[in-house]
C-alpha positions as CSV (number, residue, x, y, z in Angstrom):
1,M,0.0,0.0,0.0
2,E,1.4,3.4,-1.0
3,V,2.0,6.1,1.6
4,S,-0.7,8.7,2.1
5,A,-0.5,11.6,-0.4
6,A,-0.4,14.0,2.5
7,M,3.0,12.6,3.6
8,D,5.9,14.9,2.8
9,L,9.0,12.8,2.1
10,E,11.4,15.3,3.7
11,I,9.3,15.4,6.9
12,L,9.2,11.6,6.8
13,R,13.0,11.4,6.5
14,D,13.5,13.8,9.4
15,Y,10.9,12.0,11.5
16,L,12.5,8.6,11.0
17,V,16.0,9.9,11.8
18,E,14.9,11.6,15.0
19,S,12.4,8.8,16.0
20,R,15.0,6.1,15.6
21,E,17.3,8.1,17.9
22,L,14.5,8.5,20.4
23,L,13.7,4.7,20.2
24,Q,17.4,3.8,20.8
25,G,17.6,6.2,23.8
26,A,14.3,4.7,25.1
27,Q,15.8,1.2,24.8
28,E,18.8,2.2,26.8
29,D,16.5,3.7,29.4
30,V,14.4,0.5,29.6
31,L,17.5,-1.6,30.2
32,R,18.5,0.9,32.9
33,L,15.0,0.7,34.4
34,E,15.2,-3.1,34.5
35,G,18.3,-2.9,36.8
36,N,16.7,-0.1,38.9
37,P,12.8,-0.3,38.8
38,G,12.6,2.8,40.9
39,D,14.3,5.0,38.4
40,D,11.5,7.6,37.8
41,E,13.8,9.7,35.5
42,A,14.2,6.7,33.1
43,L,10.4,6.1,33.1
44,A,9.7,9.7,32.3
45,S,12.2,9.7,29.5
46,I,10.8,6.5,27.9
47,F,7.2,7.9,28.2
48,R,8.3,11.1,26.4
49,A,9.9,9.1,23.6
50,F,6.8,7.1,22.9
51,H,4.5,10.1,23.2
52,T,6.7,12.0,20.6
53,I,6.9,9.0,18.3
54,K,3.1,8.7,18.4
55,G,2.5,12.4,17.7
56,G,4.7,12.4,14.6
57,A,3.1,9.2,13.4
58,G,-0.3,10.9,13.7
59,F,0.8,13.8,11.5
60,L,2.2,11.4,8.9
61,E,-1.1,9.5,8.9
62,A,0.3,6.1,10.0
63,P,-2.6,4.8,12.1
64,N,-1.1,1.4,12.9
65,L,2.0,3.0,14.3
66,V,-0.1,5.5,16.3
67,A,-2.2,2.7,17.8
68,W,0.9,0.6,18.7
69,A,2.7,3.5,20.3
70,H,-0.5,4.4,22.1
71,D,-0.7,1.0,23.8
72,L,2.9,1.2,25.0
73,E,2.4,4.8,26.1
74,D,-0.7,3.7,28.1
75,L,1.4,1.0,29.9
76,L,4.2,3.4,30.6
77,D,1.8,6.1,31.8
78,K,0.6,3.7,34.5
79,L,4.1,2.7,35.4
80,R,5.3,6.2,35.9
81,A,2.2,7.0,37.9
82,H,3.1,4.0,40.1
83,A,-0.3,2.5,39.4
84,L,1.6,-0.6,38.3
85,P,4.9,-2.1,39.4
86,V,7.8,-2.5,37.0
87,T,8.1,-6.2,36.5
88,S,10.2,-8.5,34.3
89,A,7.1,-9.3,32.2
90,R,6.4,-5.7,31.5
91,I,10.0,-4.9,30.6
92,D,9.9,-7.9,28.2
93,A,6.7,-6.6,26.6
94,I,8.0,-3.1,26.2
95,L,11.2,-4.3,24.5
96,R,9.3,-6.6,22.2
97,G,7.0,-3.7,21.4
98,M,10.0,-1.5,20.5
99,D,11.1,-4.2,18.1
100,V,7.7,-3.9,16.4
101,I,8.1,-0.1,16.1
102,T,11.6,-0.7,14.5
103,A,9.9,-2.9,11.9
104,M,7.3,-0.2,11.3
105,F,10.0,2.4,10.8
106,A,11.6,0.2,8.2
107,E,8.2,0.1,6.3
108,L,7.9,3.8,6.5
109,G,11.4,4.1,5.2
110,D,10.3,2.1,2.1
111,E,7.4,4.6,1.8
112,R,4.8,2.0,2.8
113,E,2.1,2.1,5.3
114,P,3.2,0.3,8.5
115,S,1.5,-3.1,9.0
116,P,-0.5,-3.7,12.2
117,G,1.5,-5.0,15.1
118,P,1.1,-8.7,16.1
119,A,-2.2,-9.3,17.8
120,D,-0.9,-11.7,20.5
121,L,1.7,-9.1,21.6
122,S,-0.9,-6.4,21.5
123,A,-3.1,-8.4,23.8
124,T,-0.3,-9.1,26.1
125,I,0.6,-5.4,26.4
126,R,-3.0,-4.5,27.1
127,S,-3.3,-7.2,29.7
128,L,-0.2,-6.0,31.4
129,S,-1.7,-2.5,31.4
130,A,-4.9,-3.6,33.2
131,T,-5.0,-2.5,36.8
132,E,-7.3,-1.4,39.6
133,P,-7.2,2.4,40.5
134,Q,-4.6,3.1,43.2
135,P,-5.3,5.4,46.2
136,A,-4.5,9.0,45.4
137,Q,-1.8,9.3,48.1
138,E,0.2,6.5,46.4
139,Q,0.4,8.2,43.1
140,K,3.1,10.8,42.3
141,S,2.5,14.2,40.7
142,L,3.9,14.0,37.2
143,L,4.2,16.3,34.3
144,P,0.9,16.4,32.4
145,V,0.8,15.0,28.9
146,D,-0.2,18.4,27.5
147,A,3.2,19.8,28.6
148,I,5.1,17.4,26.3
149,E,2.9,17.5,23.2
150,A,4.7,17.2,19.9
151,P,5.3,20.4,17.9
152,A,2.3,22.1,16.4
153,N,3.1,21.1,12.9
154,G,3.1,17.5,13.9
155,A,6.8,16.9,13.2
156,S,8.7,15.2,15.9
157,A,10.9,17.2,18.3
158,S,14.6,17.0,18.1
159,A,16.3,14.1,19.9
160,T,18.6,16.7,22.0
161,A,15.2,18.2,23.0
162,Q,13.8,14.9,24.2
163,R,16.6,13.5,26.3
164,P,16.9,14.6,30.0
165,A,19.3,17.4,30.5
166,G,21.6,15.2,32.6
167,R,22.5,13.1,29.5
168,G,24.9,15.6,28.0
169,A,22.4,17.2,25.5
170,E,23.6,20.1,23.5
171,S,21.6,23.1,22.3
172,V,19.9,22.6,18.9
173,E,21.8,25.6,17.5
174,S,25.2,23.9,18.1
175,S,24.6,21.0,15.6
176,L,23.6,20.6,12.0
177,R,22.4,17.4,10.4
178,V,24.2,16.7,7.1
179,E,23.6,13.8,4.7
180,A,26.5,11.3,4.7
181,N,26.8,11.4,0.9
182,R,27.5,15.1,1.0
183,L,30.4,14.5,3.5
184,D,31.6,11.7,1.2
185,A,31.7,14.1,-1.8
186,V,33.7,16.7,0.2
187,M,36.1,14.0,1.4
188,N,36.6,12.8,-2.2
189,Q,37.4,16.4,-3.2
190,V,39.9,16.7,-0.3
191,G,41.5,13.4,-1.4
192,E,42.1,14.9,-4.9
193,L,43.6,17.9,-3.2
194,V,45.9,15.7,-1.2
195,L,47.2,14.0,-4.4
196,L,47.8,17.4,-6.0
197,R,49.6,18.5,-2.8
198,N,51.9,15.5,-3.1
199,R,52.7,16.2,-6.7
200,L,53.3,19.9,-6.0
201,T,55.7,19.0,-3.2
202,S,57.5,16.5,-5.4
203,A,57.8,19.0,-8.3
204,V,59.1,21.8,-6.1
205,G,61.6,19.5,-4.5
206,A,63.1,18.9,-7.9
207,L,63.6,22.6,-8.6
208,S,66.8,24.5,-7.9
209,R,67.4,25.2,-4.2
210,E,67.7,28.9,-5.1
211,D,63.9,29.2,-5.7
212,E,63.2,29.7,-2.0
213,N,59.9,31.5,-2.6
214,M,58.4,28.5,-4.4
215,S,59.6,26.2,-1.6
216,R,58.0,28.5,1.0
217,I,54.7,28.5,-1.0
218,A,54.8,24.7,-1.2
219,R,55.4,24.4,2.6
220,E,52.5,26.7,3.3
221,M,50.3,24.8,0.9
222,D,51.2,21.5,2.6
223,L,50.1,22.9,6.0
224,R,46.8,24.3,4.7
225,V,45.9,21.1,2.9
226,S,46.8,19.1,6.0
227,D,44.6,21.3,8.2
228,L,41.7,21.0,5.7
229,Q,42.1,17.3,5.5
230,N,42.1,16.9,9.3
231,T,39.0,19.1,9.6
232,V,37.0,17.2,7.0
233,M,38.1,13.8,8.5
234,R,36.8,14.9,11.9
235,L,33.4,15.5,10.3
236,R,33.2,11.8,9.5
237,M,34.1,10.7,13.0
238,Q,31.5,9.2,15.3
239,P,31.6,8.1,18.9
240,C,31.9,4.4,19.6
241,R,28.7,4.8,21.6
242,R,26.8,4.2,18.3
243,L,28.7,0.9,17.9
244,F,27.9,-0.3,21.4
245,Q,24.4,1.0,21.8
246,Q,22.6,-2.1,20.5
247,L,24.7,-4.6,22.4
248,P,23.2,-4.4,25.9
249,R,19.9,-5.6,24.5
250,V,21.8,-8.5,22.8
251,V,23.5,-9.4,26.0
252,R,20.2,-9.3,27.9
253,D,18.2,-11.5,25.4
254,V,21.0,-14.0,24.7
255,S,22.0,-14.5,28.4
256,R,18.4,-15.2,29.3
257,Q,18.0,-17.6,26.4
258,L,21.1,-19.5,27.6
259,G,20.2,-19.3,31.3
260,K,23.3,-17.4,32.2
261,D,23.8,-14.5,34.5
262,V,26.1,-11.9,32.8
263,H,27.3,-8.5,33.9
264,L,28.1,-6.1,31.0
265,E,30.7,-3.4,31.2
266,I,31.2,-0.8,28.5
267,A,34.2,1.6,28.4
268,G,35.3,4.2,25.9
269,E,31.9,5.1,24.4
270,D,33.2,8.7,23.7
271,V,36.2,7.4,21.6
272,E,35.7,8.5,18.0
273,I,36.4,6.6,14.9
274,D,35.5,6.8,11.2
275,K,31.8,6.4,10.4
276,T,32.6,3.7,7.9
277,V,34.0,1.5,10.7
278,V,31.1,2.2,13.0
279,D,28.6,1.2,10.2
280,A,30.5,-1.9,9.2
281,L,31.2,-3.4,12.7
282,A,27.5,-3.6,13.8
283,G,27.2,-7.2,12.6
284,P,30.7,-8.4,13.6
285,M,30.3,-7.0,17.1
286,T,27.1,-8.8,17.6
287,H,28.8,-12.1,16.5
288,L,31.6,-11.5,19.0
289,V,29.2,-10.8,21.9
290,R,27.0,-13.8,21.1
291,N,30.1,-16.0,20.8
292,S,31.4,-14.9,24.2
293,L,28.0,-15.6,25.8
294,D,27.6,-19.0,24.1
295,H,31.1,-20.4,24.1
296,G,33.0,-18.4,26.6
297,I,31.0,-17.6,29.8
298,E,30.1,-20.8,31.7
299,M,26.8,-21.7,33.3
300,P,26.4,-20.4,37.0
301,E,26.9,-23.8,38.5
302,A,30.1,-24.4,36.4
303,R,31.5,-21.1,37.5
304,R,30.8,-21.8,41.2
305,A,32.6,-25.2,40.8
306,A,35.6,-23.3,39.3
307,N,35.5,-20.8,42.3
308,K,34.2,-18.0,40.1
309,P,31.4,-15.6,40.8
310,P,28.1,-17.1,39.4
311,A,27.7,-14.0,37.2
312,G,30.0,-13.8,34.2
313,L,31.7,-10.6,33.1
314,L,31.6,-9.4,29.5
315,R,33.5,-6.2,28.7
316,L,33.3,-4.0,25.6
317,A,35.9,-1.2,25.3
318,A,37.2,1.3,22.8
319,V,40.7,2.7,23.3
320,H,42.3,5.6,21.5
321,L,45.9,4.7,20.4
322,G,47.4,7.6,18.6
323,D,46.3,7.3,15.0
324,K,44.4,4.1,15.7
325,V,41.4,2.9,17.7
326,R,41.3,-0.5,19.4
327,I,37.9,-2.2,19.9
328,E,37.9,-5.0,22.4
329,V,35.5,-7.8,23.4
330,S,36.6,-9.7,26.5
331,D,35.1,-12.2,29.0
332,D,36.1,-14.0,32.1
333,G,34.9,-17.4,30.8
334,R,36.5,-20.7,30.2
335,G,38.9,-19.5,27.5
336,V,39.7,-21.3,24.2
337,D,41.2,-24.8,24.2
338,R,43.8,-24.8,21.4
339,Q,43.9,-28.6,21.1
340,V,40.1,-28.7,20.7
341,V,40.3,-26.0,18.1
342,T,43.0,-27.8,16.1
343,R,41.2,-31.1,16.3
344,K,37.9,-29.6,15.1
345,A,39.7,-27.8,12.2
346,V,41.1,-31.1,11.1
347,E,37.8,-33.0,11.4
348,K,36.1,-30.3,9.3
349,G,38.7,-30.4,6.6
350,I,39.8,-26.8,7.2
351,I,43.5,-28.0,7.6
352,T,45.3,-31.3,7.3
353,A,46.8,-33.2,10.1
354,E,50.2,-32.4,8.8
355,Q,49.4,-28.7,8.8
356,A,48.0,-29.0,12.3
357,A,51.3,-30.5,13.6
358,G,53.2,-27.4,12.4
359,L,50.9,-24.8,13.9
360,S,52.1,-22.4,16.6
361,E,49.8,-21.8,19.5
362,Q,48.8,-18.4,18.1
363,D,48.1,-19.9,14.6
364,A,45.9,-22.6,16.3
365,L,43.9,-19.9,18.0
366,E,43.3,-18.0,14.8
367,L,41.7,-21.1,13.2
368,I,38.4,-19.9,14.8
369,F,38.3,-17.2,12.2
370,R,38.4,-19.6,9.3
371,P,35.2,-20.0,7.2
372,G,33.3,-23.1,8.2
373,F,34.9,-23.5,11.6
374,S,32.8,-24.3,14.7
375,T,33.4,-26.4,17.8
376,R,29.7,-27.2,18.0
377,E,28.6,-30.8,17.3
378,E,25.2,-29.5,16.3
379,A,23.9,-26.1,15.1
380,S,21.8,-24.1,17.5
381,D,19.9,-20.8,17.2
382,L,23.0,-19.0,18.4
383,S,26.0,-20.8,16.8
384,G,27.4,-23.9,15.3
385,R,26.9,-23.2,11.6
386,G,30.5,-22.1,11.0
387,V,29.6,-18.5,10.1
388,G,30.1,-15.4,12.2
389,M,33.7,-15.4,13.3
390,D,35.0,-15.5,9.7
391,V,32.8,-12.4,9.0
392,V,34.7,-10.6,11.9
393,K,38.0,-11.4,10.2
394,E,36.8,-10.5,6.7
395,T,35.4,-7.2,7.9
396,T,38.5,-6.3,9.9
397,D,40.7,-6.9,6.8
398,K,38.4,-4.8,4.5
399,L,38.7,-1.9,7.0
400,R,42.5,-2.2,7.0
401,G,42.4,-3.4,10.6
402,R,44.3,-5.9,12.6
403,L,42.6,-8.7,14.5
404,T,44.2,-10.4,17.5
405,I,43.0,-13.0,20.1
406,E,44.4,-13.7,23.5
407,T,43.1,-16.5,25.9
408,Q,43.9,-18.1,29.2
409,P,42.3,-21.5,30.0
410,G,39.8,-21.0,32.8
411,Q,40.3,-17.2,32.9
412,G,38.8,-15.8,29.7
413,T,39.4,-14.5,26.2
414,R,40.0,-11.2,24.7
415,I,39.5,-10.4,21.0
416,A,40.8,-7.0,19.8
417,M,40.5,-5.2,16.5
418,E,42.7,-2.2,15.7
419,F,41.6,0.2,13.0
420,P,43.1,3.4,11.5
421,L,41.5,6.5,13.0
422,T,40.2,7.4,9.6
423,L,39.8,5.5,6.3
424,A,39.6,8.6,4.1
425,V,43.4,8.9,3.6
426,L,45.8,6.0,3.7
427,P,49.4,6.5,4.8
428,V,51.6,4.2,2.7
429,L,55.2,3.1,2.4
430,Y,56.6,3.0,-1.1
431,L,58.9,0.2,-1.9
432,R,60.6,-1.1,-5.0
433,V,60.8,-4.7,-6.2
434,R,63.5,-4.6,-8.9
435,H,62.2,-2.0,-11.4
436,D,58.6,-1.9,-10.2
437,T,57.2,0.4,-7.4
438,Y,54.5,-0.7,-5.0
439,A,52.8,0.7,-1.9
440,L,52.2,-1.0,1.4
441,P,49.8,0.5,4.1
442,V,51.8,1.8,7.0
443,S,49.2,0.4,9.4
444,S,50.3,-3.2,8.5
445,I,54.0,-2.5,9.1
446,D,55.8,-3.1,12.4
447,S,59.3,-2.0,11.5
448,L,62.1,-2.1,8.8
449,A,64.9,-4.7,9.0
450,D,68.4,-5.2,7.6
451,L,68.4,-8.8,6.2
452,E,71.1,-11.1,7.4
453,E,71.5,-14.4,5.6
454,H,72.4,-16.5,8.7
455,R,68.9,-15.7,10.1
456,V,67.1,-17.3,7.2
457,H,65.9,-20.9,7.9
458,R,64.5,-23.3,5.3
459,L,62.6,-26.4,6.3
460,A,60.4,-28.6,4.0
461,G,60.0,-25.9,1.4
462,R,59.1,-23.2,3.9
463,V,61.3,-20.2,4.6
464,S,61.3,-18.3,7.9
465,Y,63.4,-15.5,9.4
466,R,64.6,-15.3,13.0
467,V,64.1,-11.6,14.0
468,D,65.6,-12.1,17.4
469,S,66.0,-14.8,20.1
470,T,62.2,-14.8,20.8
471,Q,60.6,-14.1,17.4
472,T,60.7,-16.2,14.1
473,V,58.3,-15.2,11.3
474,P,57.6,-16.4,7.8
475,L,59.8,-14.9,5.1
476,V,57.7,-13.6,2.2
477,D,59.6,-12.9,-1.0
478,L,57.7,-10.3,-3.0
479,G,59.9,-10.9,-6.0
480,A,58.7,-14.5,-6.2
481,I,55.1,-13.6,-5.6
482,L,54.8,-10.5,-7.8
483,Q,57.3,-11.2,-10.5
484,H,57.7,-15.0,-10.3
485,R,61.5,-14.4,-9.8
486,P,62.8,-14.8,-6.2
487,L,65.0,-12.0,-4.9
488,R,68.5,-13.5,-4.3
489,L,69.7,-12.6,-0.9
490,G,73.4,-11.9,-1.1
491,A,73.3,-11.5,-4.9
492,E,70.9,-8.6,-5.1
493,N,70.3,-5.5,-3.0
494,V,67.4,-6.5,-0.6
495,E,65.7,-5.0,2.4
496,G,63.2,-6.3,4.9
497,V,59.8,-4.9,5.9
498,L,58.5,-6.6,9.1
499,T,54.7,-6.9,9.2
500,E,52.2,-8.8,11.3
501,R,52.1,-11.3,8.5
502,G,55.8,-11.9,8.3
503,L,59.0,-10.4,6.9
504,F,58.5,-9.1,3.4
505,V,61.6,-9.1,1.2
506,V,61.9,-6.1,-1.2
507,S,64.6,-4.5,-3.3
508,E,64.4,-1.1,-1.6
509,V,62.3,1.0,0.7
510,L,61.6,4.4,-0.9
511,G,59.7,6.4,1.7
512,N,56.2,7.1,3.0
513,E,53.4,9.4,1.9
514,D,49.7,10.0,2.5
515,S,47.6,8.5,-0.3
516,V,44.1,8.2,-1.5
517,V,42.9,4.7,-2.4
518,R,41.2,4.1,-5.8
519,P,39.4,0.8,-6.2
520,L,40.5,-1.6,-9.0
521,D,37.1,-2.5,-10.4
522,F,38.5,-4.7,-13.1
523,L,39.8,-7.2,-10.6
524,S,37.5,-10.0,-9.3
525,G,37.9,-12.6,-6.7
526,R,40.9,-12.7,-4.4
527,S,43.5,-10.1,-5.3
528,L,47.0,-9.2,-4.0
529,Y,46.0,-5.5,-4.1
530,Q,43.9,-3.3,-2.0
531,G,43.6,-0.7,-4.8
532,A,45.8,1.9,-6.5
533,T,47.0,5.5,-5.8
534,I,48.8,8.2,-7.6
535,S,52.3,9.0,-6.2
536,G,53.8,12.4,-5.7
537,R,55.5,12.0,-9.0
538,G,52.2,11.4,-10.8
539,N,52.6,7.7,-11.3
540,V,49.9,5.1,-10.7
541,V,51.1,2.7,-7.9
542,L,49.4,-0.5,-6.8
543,I,48.7,-0.8,-3.1
544,L,49.6,-4.3,-1.8
545,D,47.4,-6.4,0.5
546,A,49.7,-7.7,3.3
547,A,47.3,-10.5,4.3
548,A,46.8,-11.7,0.6
549,L,50.6,-11.7,0.0
550,S,51.3,-13.7,3.1
551,A,48.6,-16.3,2.1
552,A,50.1,-16.5,-1.4
553,G,53.5,-17.1,0.0
554,L,52.2,-19.9,2.3
555,E,50.3,-21.5,-0.6
556,A,53.5,-21.4,-2.8
557,A,55.5,-23.1,0.0
558,E,52.8,-25.8,0.4
559,G,52.8,-26.3,-3.4
560,A,56.5,-26.8,-3.4
561,D,56.1,-29.5,-0.7
């Protein structure tokens, strides 16, 4: 059914944006209320949110949404008047009712009339709202509904206007809502300016040193472009609160389903990161949380037997690390058994028994991120189908991030993802492999190394390099992978680039530069390249994918076996 002709699409868009923010804030308040049933401030905030959503829906002529919000509003009105107690059943009904509103918002977003809510849930909400009148002295004096009516034109009030003052709201005049695609367009233009800046700097550097005026102009241009670049990048930054805000509900629902008692801690909600990362991590974060609840945290009786508190601890954190942000999901559960992981990987055909025998402890742990891996004998509603953790790995790689896992048997597991602060501009290191120039993201590089032949070890076709007395890493020859001609250590000039994936052997390291990535649309399937950029000298340079290069080197070694 088409939307009513009276509906203005611009008003609809504004209504949906603000109402979704209101609904998300209301969900946070409901979860807060569940832990503290006497929180009158949370009750008043939830009631205001539903009342505003209902008012805007009425203006937009969405009767089913109006009716649904009205039933929830009626229940909340009685709760805030203390005519009814806050109970687990009522909290459940309110949260399920909010899920229905979310679905109705999706229909409105598709310019369709929202469908009626489920009749059984509607009956449950009305039943939970039924009560006998309470004595007047037991009711609190509350703000009348008339005092919080929606604006006269029917559009919803701003979400800074609806939240309690104590939640850090800003004045409406201090912010401006801008469409994401407009910011993307500005960022693309700044990217082109960065490339031109690089070319200008390179060209001026090639001029005679006597032209001091031109050099000064180039330096000033470099500073101004850097300032503009940083300003525009900050416009794309969003607090990690947006990434975490849906997860308390996930923890509540899943822990109840599993019969586990779980305490959730969240830290670093104000840490900011690129909007692209926030949007892309919603699904992977849900996978990580569900995995910790299902596989990590034990049942209360098992925790008591292990001398642990019956309630498990799940911690979500965002940490600012210079030009990176680390997102962590950790628990105090049973940890990951490396032997079980390795055995299951062999049983499922993910690796061979021979490969399993040569795995380090860390390599064994990282098998959980392989497609198709699961320790479950049978699939359940929560896990066991071999999907989820591989999505975490794939998403992290696409966002130029780094994924690590740490575990202690009986003590818990921590999974961390590190991402560049912004994805708009990519700092790269230029390197040469014989006569060809390539770029490698700086984020994937640990350090540079002078290669020494006595540190190279060859065993069963595989080549490794001993960095020091405690670290030995795979040696990845970029000459062999990119040009099918191995670089000859001792016969050719070679240098080493130490990455998380191993030691990359190149002919020469040239220097670093900020770059703007351009996709290679003509490539399909797995590629050794993340994209391409234009160097300061105006040349097109391919940007290498460290993970793909490492995998290609491993496959080549296995093929040689």
